[in-house]
Phi, psi and omega in degrees: 000135183277183183294322182294319177295320180294324184284334185256359183292128178086357179261121181297146183296325179295319179298315179302317184290325178291322177296318178294327180286331184280346180291132179293132174081001184241023186275071180239125182268132178295335182280340181274142181290155181288133178243137177290136179299338178274120183280179184293330179295315179295320179296323177290324185277341186296310178300323180293320176297319178294323178292318177296318179296322177295317180298313177301316179297317180297314181298321181295315181299316181296323179295313178301318182294315182294320180298314182293324177297316181293323178296317181292322179292326175296324179290328178296319181291323178292319178292327174296317179299314179292321177297317180293328181297326175267316191285329182294311174299323178295325178291319178299318178292326177296324178290329182272321186248345182077020179224146175252121186293140177296328179299327183271322181291313179289326177296319178296316182294317180295318181295317177291325175297316180292322178298316183290325180292327186268305188266337183218066185296332182290343179257010181293309180292319173300322179296319176297319176299316176297322177296311182296316181295319182290318179294320176299315181297311177294329174297316177298321177298317180292325182294319185272331185250345181058022183260351182243159178254168176295335177298323178295322181294319179291321179294333178294339177297316180288328178301311180295322180292325182282328190253330189086172184302312188285310180293328179296332176294319178293321179299315179293324177294317179294325178293318180293322180293319179290329177291319177295323180292333178276314187286330182299303179295329177292320177291326177294324180276359180077018179283330179228160177250187182287335183263004177285135181257115175270141174291127184273342181306310177302320178292326175296319178294317181297313182298321179293318178298322178294317180295318179291321180296315180299318180289323178293330177282351178082016180285335168227156181297147172303117185261109179265317184262000000 
């Protein structure tokens, strides 16, 4: 006889059943089927609750994304305004004298750097990278072609700060394209020769303004990195 038999020997079955029924929290009959604590109403409402919860979460995420997008677009317009405030007078001076004043080129770069550091710190390092990349690219073009001045290289600093690395590439491309569209017809009409130097500052300002405007209108996603 095992331990169970030894323990229950001499104890009536009715007494065992009565003792098990009197135990608190143990009033479970072996003859009744197991029932889930969650009744049928809760089982029916659970999927609906989960779906409503998912819809609420998605709506909240979409609202945060939209708010972030509006903030980024607002920053784009602000950077465009600050860039134009310094770069437009510099471009007009470049058309007349062929020089870009340091006060305007450095002023634009310093103002945009301060703006990124205070209002958009997550875009500070990409802005610095864009400024370094844009200035280095134009410096190399100046080194090999002798067609650009150091004023253009200095102005490229503010181009990179305003646009970041990716959008500054679009700005430089638009500037080069606009310069070709102007120089091509002039060369065809004999107005300029192969050795004629056109001021590149106005085209650089135009390309940057176009790139920032396109991004600010939402035609392309705001490019920070």
